[in-house]
C-alpha positions in Angstrom: 237.0 231.2 123.7 239.0 232.6 121.0 239.4 231.2 117.7 241.1 227.8 117.5 243.3 226.0 114.6 244.5 222.4 114.2 248.2 222.5 114.4 250.4 220.8 111.9 251.9 218.5 114.3 254.9 217.0 112.4 257.4 216.1 114.9 260.4 217.1 113.4 259.5 220.6 113.2 259.2 221.0 116.9 262.0 219.1 118.3 265.3 220.5 119.5 266.8 217.4 120.6 268.3 216.6 117.3 272.0 216.9 115.8 271.2 219.2 113.1 269.4 222.0 115.2 268.2 224.6 113.2 266.3 228.1 114.0 262.8 226.8 112.9 263.2 223.9 115.4 263.9 226.2 118.2 261.0 228.6 116.8 258.6 225.5 116.4 259.2 224.2 120.0 258.8 227.9 121.6 255.5 228.3 119.5 254.1 224.9 120.7 254.9 225.5 124.4 253.6 228.9 124.2 250.2 227.8 122.5 249.9 225.2 125.2 250.3 227.9 127.9 248.5 230.8 126.3 246.1 229.4 123.9 242.5 230.4 125.0 240.7 227.3 123.6 238.3 224.8 124.7 240.7 221.9 123.5 243.7 221.6 121.8 243.6 220.1 118.3 246.6 218.5 116.5 246.7 217.1 113.2 249.0 213.9 113.4 250.0 214.5 109.7 253.0 211.8 110.0 250.2 209.5 111.6 252.4 208.6 114.3 251.3 206.4 117.4 249.4 208.9 119.9 251.5 207.7 122.9 254.3 209.2 121.1 252.9 212.2 120.0 251.3 212.7 123.3 254.7 212.4 124.9 256.0 215.2 122.7 253.1 217.4 123.6 253.5 216.6 127.4 257.2 217.0 127.5 256.9 220.7 126.0 253.9 221.7 128.6 251.3 219.5 130.1 248.0 220.6 128.0 245.7 222.4 130.8 242.6 221.3 128.4 241.5 218.3 126.5 243.6 217.2 123.5 242.0 216.0 120.4 244.1 214.3 117.6 242.8 214.3 114.0 244.5 211.6 111.6 246.9 212.7 109.3 244.7 211.4 106.2 241.3 212.7 107.7 241.3 216.1 106.0 237.7 216.0 105.9 237.8 216.3 109.8 239.6 219.7 109.5 236.1 221.6 109.2 236.1 221.9 113.0 238.0 224.0 114.1 237.9 225.1 110.4 241.6 226.4 110.3 245.3 224.6 110.1 248.3 226.2 111.3 251.0 224.9 109.2 255.0 225.1 110.2 256.0 226.5 106.9 254.6 228.6 103.9 253.4 225.6 101.9 250.0 226.9 101.7 249.6 226.1 98.0 250.8 222.8 98.4 248.2 222.0 100.8 245.4 223.8 99.0 245.9 221.3 96.3 245.2 218.6 99.0 242.2 220.2 100.1 240.7 220.5 96.8 238.8 217.4 96.7 237.4 218.1 100.0 236.0 221.5 98.8 237.7 224.9 99.1 235.3 226.0 102.3 236.3 222.9 104.2 239.1 224.6 106.1 241.5 227.7 106.0 245.2 227.5 105.8 247.6 229.4 107.6 251.2 229.4 106.9 254.4 230.7 108.3 257.7 232.0 106.8 261.3 230.9 108.0 264.0 231.3 105.6 262.6 232.3 102.2 265.9 232.1 100.1 265.9 228.4 99.4 264.7 226.9 96.0 262.1 224.8 97.6 260.5 227.6 99.4 260.4 230.1 96.5 258.5 227.1 94.9 256.1 227.0 97.6 255.9 230.9 97.4 255.0 230.7 93.8 252.2 228.1 94.6 250.4 230.8 96.5 249.7 232.2 93.0 249.4 229.0 91.1 247.7 226.7 93.6 243.8 226.7 94.6 244.4 229.3 97.5 241.5 231.2 98.8 241.1 234.7 100.5 240.5 232.9 103.7 243.9 231.6 103.6 247.0 233.4 104.9 250.6 233.4 105.2 252.2 234.8 108.4 255.5 236.7 107.6 257.5 236.8 110.9 258.9 240.4 110.0 258.4 243.4 108.0 261.5 242.7 105.6 260.5 239.2 105.1 257.0 240.3 104.0 258.7 242.8 101.5 260.8 239.9 100.2 257.5 237.7 99.7 255.8 240.6 98.0 258.9 240.8 95.6 258.8 237.1 94.8 255.0 237.3 94.3 255.1 240.2 92.2 257.8 238.5 89.9 255.4 235.6 89.5 252.5 237.7 89.0 254.3 239.6 86.0 255.2 236.2 84.4 251.5 235.0 84.9 250.0 238.6 83.6 252.2 238.4 80.5 251.3 234.6 79.7 247.6 234.6 80.5 246.3 238.2 81.0 245.1 239.9 84.2 244.4 237.9 87.4 241.0 236.7 88.1 241.6 234.2 90.6 241.9 235.1 94.7 245.0 235.5 96.5 245.8 234.8 100.0 246.4 237.4 102.7 249.6 238.3 104.2 250.0 239.1 107.9 253.0 240.2 109.9 253.3 238.6 113.2 256.7 238.3 114.8 258.1 234.7 116.1 257.7 234.8 120.0 259.6 233.4 123.0 258.8 232.1 126.4 260.6 235.0 128.3 260.9 233.3 131.7 262.9 230.6 130.1 265.7 232.9 129.6 266.3 234.5 133.1 270.0 235.2 134.0 271.0 234.2 137.4 274.2 234.9 139.5 274.6 231.5 140.1 274.5 230.5 136.5 276.9 233.2 135.4 279.4 232.1 138.1 279.0 228.5 137.0 279.6 229.5 133.3 282.4 231.6 133.9 284.3 229.0 136.3 283.6 226.2 133.7 285.1 228.6 131.1 287.8 230.2 133.0 286.5 233.6 132.5 287.3 236.0 135.2 284.4 238.5 136.5 286.3 241.4 135.2 286.1 240.4 131.6 283.4 241.5 129.4 281.8 238.6 127.5 280.2 239.1 124.0 278.0 236.2 123.4 277.0 234.9 120.0 274.4 232.1 119.6 273.7 230.4 116.4 274.9 227.8 113.9 278.6 227.7 112.9 278.0 227.9 109.1 280.3 230.7 107.2 278.1 230.5 104.1 274.6 229.1 105.5 274.2 231.4 108.5 276.6 234.4 108.7 280.2 235.1 108.2 281.8 235.5 111.8 284.6 237.7 110.4 282.3 240.7 110.4 281.9 240.3 114.3 285.6 239.2 114.7 286.9 242.4 113.1 284.5 244.6 115.2 285.4 243.0 118.6 289.1 243.2 117.8 288.8 247.0 117.1 286.8 247.4 120.3 289.4 245.3 122.4 292.2 247.7 121.1 290.1 250.7 121.6 289.1 250.0 125.1 292.2 248.3 126.3 289.9 246.0 128.2 289.6 242.2 128.2 286.8 240.9 125.9 286.0 237.3 125.9 283.7 236.1 122.7 282.0 232.9 123.8 280.0 231.2 120.7 277.5 228.9 121.5 276.4 226.6 118.5 277.3 223.7 116.4 278.6 222.9 113.0 277.6 220.5 110.5 280.8 218.7 110.4 284.5 219.1 111.9 286.0 220.6 108.7 283.4 223.1 108.5 283.8 224.0 112.3 287.6 224.2 111.8 287.3 226.7 108.8 284.8 228.8 110.6 286.7 229.1 114.0 290.5 229.3 112.5 289.4 232.4 110.2 287.3 234.1 113.2 290.3 233.5 115.5 292.9 235.1 113.1 290.9 238.3 112.8 290.5 239.0 116.5 293.8 238.0 118.5 293.2 240.4 121.1 290.0 238.7 121.9 290.0 235.5 123.7 287.7 233.0 121.6 285.8 230.3 123.3 283.1 227.7 121.8 280.5 225.9 123.6 278.1 223.1 121.9 274.7 225.1 121.9 273.0 221.9 121.4 273.2 220.6 124.9 269.8 221.0 126.8 271.3 222.5 129.8 273.0 225.1 127.6 270.2 226.7 125.7 268.5 228.5 128.2 271.4 229.1 130.7 274.6 230.3 128.7 273.0 233.8 128.4 273.9 234.1 132.0 277.8 234.2 131.0 277.3 237.4 128.9 277.3 240.9 129.3 276.0 241.6 125.8 274.9 239.9 122.8 276.4 240.3 119.2 275.0 239.1 115.9 276.0 240.8 112.7 274.1 238.9 110.2 274.6 239.8 106.7 273.1 236.7 105.0 269.6 236.4 102.9 268.6 233.2 104.7 267.7 235.1 107.9 263.9 236.1 108.1 263.4 237.1 111.6 266.3 236.4 113.7 265.1 234.6 117.3 268.4 234.8 119.0 268.1 238.8 119.4 264.9 238.3 121.0 266.2 235.5 123.3 269.0 237.9 124.3 266.4 240.6 125.0 264.4 238.1 127.1 267.7 237.4 129.1 268.0 241.1 129.7 271.0 241.7 127.7 271.7 244.6 125.2 272.7 243.8 121.8 275.0 244.7 119.0 273.1 243.3 115.7 273.1 244.5 112.3 270.5 246.5 110.8 269.4 243.7 108.7 265.9 241.8 108.0 263.9 241.0 111.3 266.4 242.4 113.6 265.1 245.7 112.7 261.7 244.7 114.1 263.1 243.8 117.4 266.1 245.7 118.6 265.6 249.4 119.0 268.7 251.5 118.0 270.2 253.2 121.2 267.3 251.8 123.5 267.8 248.1 123.7 271.2 248.0 122.1 272.8 249.2 118.8 271.8 248.2 115.2 274.8 248.6 112.9 274.1 249.9 109.4 274.5 247.4 106.5 274.9 247.9 102.6 274.3 245.8 99.8 274.2 245.9 96.2 271.6 247.6 94.1 268.6 245.6 92.8 269.6 243.7 89.8 273.3 243.5 90.4 273.0 239.7 91.4 271.7 238.2 88.4 274.8 235.9 87.8 274.1 234.3 91.3 270.8 233.8 90.6 271.5 232.1 87.0 274.6 230.0 88.8 272.0 228.8 91.5 269.2 228.1 89.0 271.7 226.1 87.0 272.9 224.2 90.0 276.5 225.5 89.5 276.0 226.9 93.1 274.4 224.9 95.8 272.1 226.6 98.3 274.7 227.3 101.2 277.2 228.6 98.5 274.5 230.7 96.9 273.5 232.5 100.0 276.9 232.7 101.1 278.0 234.2 97.8 275.5 236.8 98.2 276.6 237.7 101.7 280.0 238.4 100.7 278.6 241.3 99.0 276.9 242.8 101.8 279.1 245.2 104.2 278.5 246.0 107.8 279.8 249.3 109.1 282.7 248.0 111.2 283.5 251.4 112.6 279.9 251.8 114.1 280.2 248.3 115.2 283.4 248.7 117.1 282.2 252.0 118.7 278.8 250.4 119.8 280.8 247.4 121.3 283.2 250.1 123.1 280.4 251.7 124.7 278.9 248.7 126.3 282.3 247.7 127.4 283.4 251.0 129.0 279.7 251.9 130.2 278.4 248.9 132.4 275.5 251.3 133.6 274.4 251.9 129.9 274.7 248.2 129.2 272.4 247.4 132.2 270.0 250.3 131.3 269.7 248.9 127.7 269.3 245.3 128.9 266.4 246.1 131.3 264.6 248.2 128.4 265.2 245.0 126.1 263.9 242.6 128.8 260.8 244.9 129.3 260.2 245.0 125.6 260.6 241.3 125.1 257.9 240.6 127.8 255.4 243.1 126.4 255.9 242.4 122.7 257.6 239.1 122.1 256.4 236.8 124.8 254.1 234.4 123.5 251.4 235.5 125.9 251.4 238.7 123.8 252.0 236.8 120.3 249.4 233.8 120.7 246.2 236.3 120.9 247.4 237.6 117.6 247.7 234.3 115.9 244.1 233.4 117.4 242.7 236.8 116.1 244.1 235.8 112.7 242.6 232.2 112.9 239.2 234.0 113.8 239.4 236.2 110.9 240.3 233.3 108.6 237.4 231.3 109.7 234.7 233.9 109.5 236.1 234.4 105.9 235.8 230.8 105.1 232.1 230.8 106.5 231.3 233.5 104.5 233.0 232.3 101.0 230.5 231.4 98.1 229.4 227.8 98.7 229.2 227.0 95.1 231.3 223.8 94.4 234.1 224.5 92.1 233.9 222.5 88.5 235.4 219.2 88.5 237.8 220.3 86.0 239.8 222.6 88.5 239.3 220.2 91.4 242.1 218.2 89.8 245.6 218.6 91.1 247.7 219.1 87.8 250.9 218.5 89.8 249.5 215.1 90.7 247.4 213.7 88.3 245.5 210.6 88.0 248.2 208.2 86.3 245.6 206.6 84.1 244.8 210.1 82.7 248.4 211.3 82.4 249.4 207.8 80.6 246.3 207.0 78.9 248.1 206.9 75.7 250.5 203.9 77.1 247.9 201.1 76.8 246.8 199.4 73.8 243.1 199.5 74.9 241.1 200.7 78.0 238.5 198.7 80.2 234.9 200.1 79.8 231.4 199.3 80.5 230.9 197.2 77.6 234.2 195.2 78.0 233.6 191.3 78.4 234.9 189.6 81.5 235.3 185.8 81.4 236.5 183.5 83.9 239.8 181.6 83.3 239.2 177.9 82.9 239.3 175.8 86.0 239.7 179.0 88.1 238.3 179.0 91.8 237.8 181.1 94.5 240.4 179.3 96.5 242.9 179.2 93.6 242.3 183.0 92.9 243.0 183.7 96.7 246.1 181.7 96.6 247.5 183.2 93.6 246.4 186.8 94.8 248.2 186.3 98.1 251.5 186.0 96.3 253.9 188.9 97.0 254.2 189.9 93.5 250.5 190.4 93.5 249.9 191.7 97.1 252.6 194.0 97.6 250.2 197.0 97.3 246.4 196.2 98.0 244.8 199.6 99.0 241.5 200.2 97.5 241.6 196.6 95.5 238.9 194.1 95.6 238.6 192.1 98.6 238.9 188.4 98.9 235.0 188.2 99.4 234.5 190.6 96.4 237.0 188.4 94.3 234.9 185.4 95.1 231.6 187.0 94.2 233.1 187.9 90.7 234.3 184.3 90.3 230.6 183.4 91.1 228.9 185.7 88.9 231.3 184.6 86.1 230.8 180.9 86.7 228.0 180.3 84.4 228.7 182.7 81.6 230.9 185.9 80.8 229.5 189.3 81.6 230.1 193.0 80.7 231.7 195.1 82.9 228.5 196.9 83.6 226.8 193.8 84.3 229.4 192.9 87.1 229.5 196.2 88.6 225.8 196.2 89.1 226.0 193.3 91.6 228.1 195.7 93.9 227.3 198.7 96.1 227.5 202.1 94.4 230.6 202.8 96.5 232.8 200.0 95.5 232.2 199.9 91.8 235.0 202.3 90.8 237.5 200.1 93.0 235.9 197.0 91.3 236.2 198.2 87.9 239.6 198.9 87.7 240.4 195.7 90.1 239.1 193.4 87.4 242.4 194.4 85.6 244.4 193.3 88.7 242.6 190.0 88.4 243.3 189.8 84.6 247.1 190.5 85.4 247.2 187.5 87.4 245.2 185.4 85.3 241.9 185.0 87.5 239.8 186.5 84.5 240.1 187.7 81.1 239.1 191.2 79.7 238.2 191.5 76.1 236.1 193.9 74.3 235.9 197.4 73.0 237.9 200.4 74.0 236.3 202.8 76.5 236.9 206.3 76.8 239.5 207.6 79.4 237.1 209.0 81.8 
């Protein structure tokens, strides 16, 4: 069997049946279905990170594709159990954050493999910074889904390196590797049929003679792409060819006001084109809507795009595409083979410092930040209109391009081709992990400075600290029964994880019944694995009047 990984199974990342459907949800669902179909593993291992009921999680998996082999669930808190299979496949680029969580269990316990979706948000850019700040190892990796997004990640990492080198000198710590693996699709899910074509055209009132351009994606002017570019190109093509062009847009908007702004603006720019919208979230729509079309159009110019799954879905459906020469589209659609890639032009590097400053100072929210940047990116409208005109005038060329596109989708982007690349990377990471230096890291560097022990960080707040020589006395008149009653009060029991148990409390009371004792004497009566919790638990007992603690300060450590 090929290498395996525990899949970080956070349900939200794999569900497409939700109101706010995003590209990463479609990509996650598609990956999981592909892995269940094509993963060459002895069993499927899922890390139930949200600790949901197994029945719910099994239903999620079964609903995507019945697992052909046994399923093993790993509890979300059981990081020690991730040593087998030894690799964790994450749903995003948060390798650095997870590396901090791995620290207490040892750097060789398991490898981490992250994945990029959009990389332009502040939260994701912080995650990329953690690749250099966190305790990440050479046996960890970040999968970049396109050549362009890998370049963007490397540019951001270089910015962090420059600052860290200026502050601390040359780097001496390891870095994770970057790997370029595209997203995949299940090609068979997107097969067009004559019956579906007729059904959609009848439903939307589109004649068979009309040429249909299809756009699939969110209706977000700022957060996805500006439809005006597509509208202008379609309008020019309609005038140049004199043919009936229908533009079907399958997607959704976050609210009605946003949808109205989006659609009214686009309609105004293409009066010669019939404009039709469809709710793309409906389960029956996502895979069948492709049959209505003669070609796919997506002229993205927004930096939120990293790979762009919809052009590959169009390729899987056997549609030629008119797409911008932008980011991941460049890795998928071959110009003049699978369709047309339309040149784009953006400002020179350094010309957006004001946008970065406004975003950092929160004068711009994220959608407005990426939307503002997109306003300064131009798509060659004349080339776009010419490409559309070719497909409208020459159905034979369109069919040939669609056939080429579908063949490429099946050979290069079907999960049957992509999953082996994941498994090869997992195998490499696991081999590196096993070969890593087994010497434990010093305790000082195993502490997560982003989430430090509160009693270390805030040690200066208290008057004194409990220590081995602190003297513990039983409160006058206190009994085990009275202590149990008092400590069961909601004010005392709202959080009791790793607190003294009722039996341990009774044992403390029994030991103190004849005389006060030092903390060290008390702890000697308990097993070594409980002494840490009992020491601090004595202050809980003191807080609610069961015991009194007096004596010299103890060091914070």
